[in-house]
C-alpha positions, 0 to 999 in steps of 0.5 A, a space after each residue: 183653374 184650381 179645379 183643373 189643377 186638382 183634376 190633373 192629379 186625380 186623373 194620373 196620381 194615386 189617391 193619396 197624392 191626389 188628395 194631398 195636392 187638392 188640399 195644397 191647391 185649395 189653400 192658394 189665394 193669389 192668381 200667380 200661385 194658382 197659375 203656377 199650380 196649374 202649370 205644375 199639374 199640366 207638367 205632371 199630366 204630360 209626364 204621365 201621358 208620356 209614360 203610356 205605351 202600347 203595352 200599358 195603355 189598358 192597364 187599370 188604375 184607381 180611376 180607369 185605364 191609363 189610356 182612358 184617363 188620358 182621353 178623359 183628361 183632355 176632354 175635361 180640359 177642353 170642356 172647361 176651356 170652351 166655357 
């Protein structure tokens, strides 16, 4: 679950923010802390996806286009859900 939370920031945040969030999440120990971090990361991802429009879907980010990162985020989550 930590991996999914960290990945959501990787997909949608700038590199500095993603690394800071990863460091925060890695320090979490309890199930409640980890679940809260996961929920927060999905809220962040939803906010980012909500900002995608026809005009900016193909704008490049540090890791790919906005639309590509959104699609990969969903595929990534479903891959882990299926495990």
